[in-house]
C-alpha positions as CSV (number, residue, x, y, z in Angstrom):
1,M,0.0,0.0,0.0
2,S,1.4,3.4,-0.9
3,S,2.1,6.0,1.8
4,E,-0.3,8.4,0.0
5,K,-3.2,6.0,0.0
6,T,-2.6,5.1,3.7
7,T,-2.4,8.8,4.7
8,N,-5.7,9.5,2.9
9,Q,-7.4,6.6,4.8
10,L,-6.0,8.0,8.1
11,R,-7.3,11.5,7.2
12,K,-10.8,10.1,6.6
13,R,-10.8,8.3,10.0
14,S,-9.6,11.3,11.9
15,G,-11.9,14.0,10.4
16,G,-9.2,15.4,8.2
17,Q,-6.3,15.6,10.7
18,V,-3.3,13.4,10.3
19,S,-0.5,13.3,12.9
20,R,3.0,12.0,12.4
21,R,2.2,9.6,15.3
22,S,-0.8,8.1,13.4
23,V,1.3,7.6,10.3
24,L,4.0,5.7,12.2
25,A,1.3,3.7,14.1
26,A,0.1,2.6,10.7
27,G,3.4,0.9,10.1
28,L,5.0,3.5,7.8
29,A,8.6,4.0,8.7
30,L,8.8,6.8,6.2
31,P,9.5,10.6,6.4
32,F,6.2,12.5,6.7
33,V,6.9,14.7,3.6
34,V,4.8,17.9,3.2
35,P,4.7,18.9,-0.5
36,R,6.8,22.0,-1.0
37,H,4.1,23.9,-2.9
38,V,1.9,23.8,0.3
39,L,4.6,25.5,2.3
40,G,5.7,28.4,0.1
41,G,5.5,27.8,-3.6
42,A,7.5,25.7,-6.1
43,G,10.9,27.2,-5.1
44,H,10.5,26.5,-1.4
45,R,12.0,23.4,0.1
46,A,10.2,22.3,3.3
47,P,12.3,21.0,6.2
48,S,10.4,17.8,6.1
49,D,11.2,17.4,2.4
50,T,15.0,17.6,3.1
51,L,17.0,14.5,3.9
52,T,19.6,14.9,6.8
53,I,22.8,13.0,5.9
54,A,25.9,12.0,7.7
55,A,29.0,10.5,5.9
56,V,32.0,8.4,6.9
57,G,35.1,8.6,4.7
58,V,34.8,12.0,2.9
59,G,38.3,12.6,1.6
60,G,38.1,10.5,-1.5
61,M,35.0,9.2,-3.3
62,G,32.8,10.3,-0.4
63,R,33.2,13.8,-1.6
64,S,31.6,12.9,-5.0
65,Y,28.8,10.9,-3.3
66,L,28.0,14.0,-1.1
67,G,28.0,16.2,-4.2
68,G,25.5,14.0,-5.8
69,C,23.1,14.6,-2.9
70,W,22.9,18.4,-3.6
71,G,20.0,20.1,-1.9
72,E,20.0,17.8,1.1
73,R,21.2,18.8,4.5
74,I,24.7,17.4,5.4
75,V,24.9,17.4,9.3
76,A,27.9,15.4,10.2
77,L,31.1,14.2,8.5
78,C,33.7,11.7,9.7
79,D,37.2,11.1,8.3
80,L,40.5,9.9,9.9
81,D,42.6,12.2,7.7
82,Y,41.4,15.8,8.2
83,K,44.0,17.1,5.7
84,L,42.7,14.8,3.0
85,A,39.1,15.7,3.9
86,A,39.7,19.5,4.1
87,P,38.0,20.3,0.8
88,T,34.9,18.4,1.8
89,F,34.8,20.1,5.2
90,K,35.1,23.5,3.5
91,T,32.2,22.6,1.2
92,Y,30.0,21.8,4.2
93,P,31.1,24.2,6.9
94,K,28.1,23.7,9.1
95,A,28.5,19.9,9.3
96,R,30.0,18.7,12.6
97,R,33.3,16.8,12.2
98,Y,34.5,13.5,13.7
99,H,37.4,11.2,13.6
100,D,35.7,8.1,14.9
101,F,32.5,7.0,13.3
102,R,31.4,5.3,16.6
103,K,31.5,8.7,18.4
104,M,29.6,10.3,15.5
105,F,26.9,7.6,15.8
106,D,26.7,8.1,19.6
107,K,26.3,11.9,19.4
108,E,24.5,12.3,16.1
109,A,22.1,9.3,15.9
110,K,19.1,11.5,16.4
111,N,20.2,14.1,14.0
112,F,20.5,12.3,10.7
113,D,18.2,10.0,8.6
114,A,20.7,8.6,6.1
115,L,24.4,7.6,6.0
116,I,27.0,7.5,3.2
117,I,29.8,5.0,3.6
118,A,32.9,5.7,1.5
119,T,35.7,4.1,3.5
120,P,38.1,1.4,2.4
121,D,36.6,-2.1,1.8
122,H,37.8,-3.7,5.0
123,T,35.7,-1.3,7.2
124,H,32.4,-1.3,5.3
125,A,30.7,-4.1,7.1
126,V,31.3,-2.9,10.7
127,I,29.9,0.6,9.7
128,L,27.0,-0.9,7.8
129,M,25.9,-3.2,10.6
130,A,26.0,-0.3,13.1
131,A,24.0,1.9,10.8
132,I,21.4,-0.9,10.2
133,K,21.0,-1.2,13.9
134,L,20.4,2.5,14.2
135,G,17.7,2.3,11.5
136,K,19.4,4.5,9.0
137,H,19.0,4.6,5.2
138,I,22.4,3.8,3.6
139,Y,24.4,4.5,0.5
140,C,27.6,2.4,0.4
141,A,30.6,2.1,-1.8
142,K,31.1,-1.1,-3.7
143,P,32.2,-3.8,-3.1
144,I,29.8,-3.8,-0.2
145,T,32.0,-6.0,2.1
146,H,35.5,-7.4,2.4
147,S,34.5,-11.0,3.0
148,I,31.7,-13.3,1.9
149,A,30.6,-14.0,5.4
150,E,30.2,-10.2,5.9
151,A,28.1,-10.0,2.7
152,R,25.8,-12.7,3.9
153,K,25.3,-11.0,7.3
154,V,24.7,-7.6,5.9
155,R,22.2,-8.9,3.3
156,Q,20.3,-10.8,6.0
157,A,20.2,-7.8,8.3
158,L,18.7,-5.7,5.5
159,L,16.2,-8.3,4.6
160,E,15.1,-8.2,8.2
161,N,14.9,-4.4,8.1
162,K,13.0,-3.8,4.8
163,N,12.0,-0.3,5.8
164,L,15.5,0.9,5.2
165,V,16.3,2.4,1.7
166,T,19.8,1.5,0.5
167,K,21.9,1.8,-2.6
168,S,25.2,0.6,-3.9
169,S,27.7,2.9,-5.6
170,V,27.2,1.5,-9.0
171,Q,26.6,4.7,-10.9
172,S,25.7,3.1,-14.2
173,S,22.9,0.9,-12.7
174,G,19.6,1.7,-14.3
175,T,21.0,4.1,-16.9
176,D,19.7,4.0,-20.5
177,H,22.7,2.4,-22.0
178,T,22.7,-0.4,-19.3
179,Q,19.0,-1.1,-19.7
180,N,19.4,-1.1,-23.5
181,T,21.9,-4.0,-23.2
182,K,19.6,-5.8,-20.8
183,E,16.7,-5.5,-23.1
184,L,18.8,-6.8,-26.0
185,L,19.8,-9.9,-23.9
186,K,16.3,-10.5,-22.8
187,S,15.1,-10.4,-26.4
188,G,17.0,-13.7,-27.0
189,V,18.4,-12.4,-30.2
190,I,21.8,-14.2,-29.7
191,G,20.2,-17.2,-28.0
192,A,21.3,-18.8,-24.8
193,V,24.6,-17.3,-23.6
194,R,27.4,-19.9,-23.0
195,E,30.4,-17.6,-22.6
196,L,30.8,-14.0,-21.2
197,H,34.0,-12.1,-21.4
198,I,34.6,-9.0,-19.3
199,W,37.6,-6.8,-19.7
200,C,38.7,-3.7,-17.8
201,D,41.6,-1.3,-18.3
202,H,42.1,-0.8,-14.6
203,P,44.0,-1.1,-12.1
204,A,44.5,2.6,-11.8
205,Y,47.0,2.2,-8.9
206,P,50.4,0.5,-8.3
207,C,50.3,-3.3,-8.0
208,S,52.6,-6.3,-7.5
209,L,54.1,-4.6,-4.5
210,L,56.0,-5.9,-1.5
211,R,55.2,-4.8,2.1
212,P,57.2,-1.6,2.8
213,T,59.9,-1.9,5.5
214,E,60.8,1.7,6.1
215,K,59.1,3.6,8.9
216,Q,56.8,6.6,8.1
217,T,54.6,8.8,10.2
218,P,50.8,9.0,9.7
219,P,49.4,12.4,8.6
220,P,49.0,14.8,11.6
221,G,46.1,13.9,13.8
222,M,45.4,10.6,12.1
223,D,44.5,7.6,14.2
224,W,46.2,4.8,12.2
225,D,45.1,2.1,14.5
226,L,41.5,3.1,13.9
227,W,42.1,3.1,10.1
228,I,43.4,-0.4,10.3
229,G,40.2,-1.4,12.1
230,P,39.4,-5.1,11.9
231,A,42.4,-5.9,9.6
232,P,45.7,-7.3,10.9
233,H,47.8,-4.5,12.2
234,R,50.8,-3.1,10.3
235,P,52.8,0.2,10.5
236,Y,51.6,3.2,8.6
237,H,53.0,3.8,5.1
238,S,52.0,5.9,2.2
239,A,51.9,2.7,0.1
240,Y,48.5,2.2,1.7
241,H,47.2,5.6,2.5
242,P,46.1,7.9,1.1
243,L,44.2,6.3,-1.8
244,N,46.5,3.3,-2.5
245,W,44.8,0.7,-0.4
246,R,42.8,-1.1,-3.1
247,P,45.5,-3.6,-4.3
248,W,46.4,-4.7,-0.8
249,W,44.4,-7.8,0.1
250,D,44.1,-6.9,3.8
251,F,42.3,-3.7,3.0
252,G,41.0,-3.9,-0.6
253,T,39.7,-6.6,-3.0
254,G,41.8,-5.9,-6.0
255,T,40.5,-4.7,-9.4
256,V,37.9,-7.5,-9.6
257,G,36.4,-6.2,-6.4
258,D,36.8,-2.6,-7.2
259,M,35.4,-2.7,-10.8
260,G,33.5,-6.0,-11.0
261,C,30.2,-4.7,-9.6
262,H,30.3,-1.9,-12.2
263,T,29.6,-4.5,-14.8
264,F,28.0,-7.4,-13.0
265,H,24.7,-5.6,-12.6
266,T,24.3,-5.4,-16.4
267,Y,23.6,-9.1,-16.7
268,F,23.6,-10.7,-13.2
269,K,19.8,-11.2,-13.1
270,E,19.3,-11.6,-16.8
271,L,21.7,-14.6,-16.9
272,Q,20.6,-15.9,-13.5
273,L,24.1,-16.0,-12.3
274,G,23.6,-16.9,-8.7
275,A,26.6,-18.8,-7.4
276,P,29.3,-20.5,-9.5
277,T,30.5,-24.0,-8.9
278,T,34.2,-23.4,-9.7
279,V,36.4,-20.3,-9.7
280,Y,40.0,-20.0,-10.8
281,G,42.4,-17.1,-11.4
282,C,45.9,-16.1,-12.2
283,G,48.0,-12.9,-12.2
284,S,51.1,-11.6,-13.9
285,T,54.5,-12.3,-12.3
286,R,56.8,-9.5,-11.1
287,H,60.4,-9.8,-12.4
288,K,63.4,-8.5,-10.6
289,G,65.8,-9.6,-13.3
290,F,66.4,-12.4,-15.8
291,F,64.5,-15.4,-14.4
292,Q,64.3,-13.7,-11.0
293,F,60.7,-13.8,-9.9
294,V,59.3,-11.9,-7.0
295,S,56.4,-13.2,-5.0
296,T,53.9,-10.5,-3.9
297,P,51.3,-12.5,-1.9
298,E,49.9,-9.4,0.0
299,C,49.2,-7.4,-3.1
300,Q,47.3,-8.1,-6.4
301,S,49.2,-8.4,-9.7
302,H,49.4,-5.8,-12.4
303,A,47.3,-7.9,-14.8
304,N,44.8,-10.7,-13.8
305,T,42.3,-13.1,-15.2
306,V,39.5,-14.9,-13.4
307,T,37.0,-17.5,-14.6
308,W,33.7,-18.4,-12.9
309,E,32.1,-21.6,-14.0
310,F,28.3,-21.8,-13.6
311,G,26.2,-24.9,-14.0
312,A,22.9,-25.1,-15.8
313,R,20.4,-22.7,-14.3
314,G,16.8,-23.7,-15.0
315,S,16.4,-23.6,-18.8
316,L,19.8,-21.9,-19.2
317,P,22.9,-23.9,-20.2
318,P,26.2,-24.0,-18.3
319,L,28.1,-20.7,-18.6
320,S,31.7,-19.6,-18.3
321,V,32.4,-16.0,-17.2
322,H,35.9,-14.7,-17.9
323,W,37.4,-11.6,-16.4
324,Y,40.5,-9.7,-17.7
325,D,42.2,-6.6,-16.2
326,G,45.5,-4.7,-16.5
327,G,45.1,-4.2,-20.3
328,I,44.4,-7.8,-21.2
329,K,41.5,-8.5,-23.6
330,P,39.8,-11.6,-24.8
331,H,40.5,-13.0,-28.3
332,R,39.1,-10.6,-30.9
333,P,36.0,-12.1,-32.4
334,I,36.6,-13.3,-36.0
335,E,33.3,-11.8,-37.0
336,L,34.3,-8.3,-36.0
337,D,35.0,-5.9,-38.9
338,S,38.8,-5.6,-39.4
339,G,38.4,-1.8,-39.2
340,L,37.1,-2.0,-35.7
341,E,39.1,-2.8,-32.5
342,L,37.8,-4.0,-29.2
343,P,37.2,-1.0,-26.8
344,S,39.6,-0.5,-23.8
345,S,36.9,-2.0,-21.5
346,G,33.9,-4.0,-22.6
347,L,31.7,-7.1,-22.6
348,L,31.5,-9.9,-25.1
349,F,28.5,-12.3,-24.9
350,V,28.8,-15.5,-26.9
351,G,25.4,-17.0,-27.6
352,E,24.1,-20.0,-29.5
353,K,22.8,-17.8,-32.3
354,G,25.4,-14.9,-32.3
355,K,27.6,-12.6,-30.3
356,L,27.1,-9.2,-28.7
357,I,29.8,-6.7,-27.9
358,A,28.7,-4.0,-25.4
359,G,30.4,-1.3,-23.4
360,Y,31.8,-2.1,-20.0
361,S,28.6,-1.3,-18.3
362,G,26.2,-1.6,-21.2
363,G,25.5,0.3,-24.4
364,N,27.2,0.2,-27.8
365,P,30.9,1.0,-27.7
366,F,31.0,1.5,-31.5
367,G,28.5,4.3,-31.7
368,K,25.8,4.0,-34.4
369,R,27.3,1.0,-36.1
370,G,25.5,-2.3,-36.6
371,R,22.2,-3.7,-35.5
372,G,21.1,-3.4,-31.9
373,I,22.7,-0.1,-32.0
374,D,21.6,1.1,-28.6
375,G,22.6,-2.0,-26.6
376,G,25.7,-3.2,-28.4
377,L,27.0,-4.6,-31.7
378,L,25.5,-7.8,-32.9
379,L,27.7,-10.3,-34.7
380,P,27.9,-11.4,-37.5
381,E,26.5,-8.0,-38.6
382,K,25.0,-9.3,-41.9
383,E,22.9,-11.9,-40.1
384,F,21.2,-9.2,-38.0
385,E,20.5,-6.6,-40.6
386,D,16.7,-6.9,-40.2
387,F,16.8,-7.0,-36.4
388,K,14.8,-4.2,-34.7
389,Q,15.9,-2.7,-31.4
390,P,13.7,-4.0,-28.6
391,E,11.2,-1.7,-27.0
392,K,12.3,0.1,-23.8
393,T,10.4,-2.0,-21.3
394,M,12.7,-1.6,-18.3
395,G,12.7,1.5,-16.0
396,R,15.5,4.0,-16.3
397,C,17.3,5.8,-13.5
398,K,17.9,9.4,-14.6
399,D,19.8,10.6,-11.5
400,H,21.8,8.0,-9.6
401,Y,22.1,9.9,-6.3
402,R,18.7,11.6,-6.5
403,E,17.0,8.2,-6.8
404,W,18.4,7.3,-3.4
405,T,17.6,10.5,-1.6
406,E,14.1,10.7,-3.0
407,S,13.4,7.0,-2.2
408,C,14.6,7.7,1.4
409,K,11.8,10.3,1.7
410,T,9.1,8.3,0.0
411,G,9.9,4.8,1.0
412,G,10.6,3.8,-2.6
413,T,13.1,1.3,-3.9
414,T,16.4,1.8,-5.8
415,V,17.7,0.0,-8.9
416,C,20.7,-1.3,-7.1
417,P,20.0,-1.8,-3.4
418,I,22.7,-3.0,-1.1
419,E,21.0,-6.4,-0.9
420,F,21.7,-6.9,-4.6
421,G,25.1,-5.3,-4.1
422,C,25.9,-8.1,-1.6
423,E,25.2,-10.8,-4.2
424,M,27.4,-9.1,-6.8
425,T,30.1,-8.6,-4.1
426,E,30.1,-12.3,-3.3
427,M,30.9,-13.1,-6.9
428,A,33.7,-10.5,-7.0
429,L,35.1,-11.8,-3.7
430,L,35.3,-15.4,-5.0
431,G,37.4,-14.0,-7.8
432,A,39.6,-12.2,-5.4
433,M,40.1,-15.4,-3.3
434,A,41.1,-17.3,-6.4
435,L,43.7,-14.6,-7.2
436,R,45.0,-14.6,-3.7
437,T,45.4,-18.4,-3.5
438,K,46.3,-19.0,-7.1
439,R,44.2,-22.2,-7.0
440,T,41.1,-23.6,-8.6
441,L,38.4,-23.3,-6.0
442,A,35.3,-25.5,-5.6
443,W,32.5,-23.5,-4.1
444,D,29.6,-24.8,-2.0
445,A,27.4,-21.7,-1.8
446,K,24.8,-23.3,0.5
447,A,27.4,-24.3,3.0
448,M,29.4,-21.0,2.3
449,R,32.5,-23.1,2.0
450,V,35.5,-23.7,-0.3
451,T,35.6,-27.5,-0.3
452,N,39.0,-28.2,-1.8
453,N,41.4,-25.5,-0.3
454,Q,41.7,-24.7,3.3
455,K,43.6,-21.5,2.8
456,A,40.9,-20.1,0.6
457,N,38.2,-21.3,3.0
458,S,39.9,-19.4,5.8
459,L,39.2,-16.2,3.7
460,V,35.5,-16.8,3.6
461,N,35.1,-15.6,7.2
462,P,38.4,-14.3,8.4
463,P,38.8,-13.4,12.1
464,Y,38.7,-9.7,13.1
465,R,41.5,-8.1,15.1
466,D,40.9,-7.9,18.8
467,G,38.4,-5.2,19.7
468,W,36.4,-5.4,16.5
469,M,33.3,-7.4,15.7
470,L,30.1,-7.0,13.7
């Protein structure tokens, strides 16, 4: 039942007067929004029509997330590095500042409705679970968690708190170019997909690194122990912070974790991916000299490949999903015009009736060439000359951040809620585990267990450092 319909019913019962208490008593855990035209014309923004937001991790991507929520009220900001966060603090001078998110939650819990999480991967889950317990709407950077066990716990907690409005930081989710590709896949034009190749031109940061041995001092005022959080402790070094934590397995999830969810959403549901049965991966080798190889087990390699094997899913046949990063691309389809080259990042769907090349997160990377021009390039081109673009049957998200903020006020849903983000994150994390262990992993999703490798299995639910727990 919509909030508007319920409010009208309450109004009839109470002789035209509706209190906030009566709305809450009816089971609506939603903001009681008064239309702005009632309180001062089209240009006036009523206080009840403005979302109060707090944010954790505002020196990097958090600044962009906040910028996307323009027009809302930013009341509290938390970051461990005040120097890095200074531009954000300057943008929101009235927002109260904190180093420790736990202290911010203690003091500000009554003052904000929604939370933005933009910290390194290894601290997402502890902040998420605390915010869920406080009953806050949440926008969270992907990947949602650092371990599969965390993803399962966060997803379950949100399924038990369905009144919370959440969104994952997958900016291309629901865009026109993404939905065009989905509609093309759903049309069945290339038949059942048996292979999917995904390539990405990242990483955008140094990789194949050894743990630094020299001593450095954290930025002034920074609590490095708090930044480490639940991860194993190590001394501060600029190789990790600022902004270089992603390739380090203790803090990040590599390129497959960083960038995987930016493409998984384009086909995850359409191909009914669910859980793979087998995952394997390999990375490039660092050379110190002629036949002098350097092992870098704590950091991802410069270039990596991952393969997820999926069994038959309902009426769909078995499927192999291949990931490439660091400039590696799949074999160039023989059907592709010799005048065209594969884009720097992209998708190649191999079906029983043809192939489809799409942009990294949907759309046609070749512009107006070929059939299926809005969703990708169909191959062989001559065989699809008479194909007509499918109708736009799927909803579009015109403003990624605005969809979240407005849904928080109305109780609506988002195109990429954190629950869905957790499913995509689990797939990405399996890829990261295969790269970390350099082994072929057999995955029992129901038991949440790697059945053939104890080292990999220990990464499914790794212990937290003393003093930290979900």
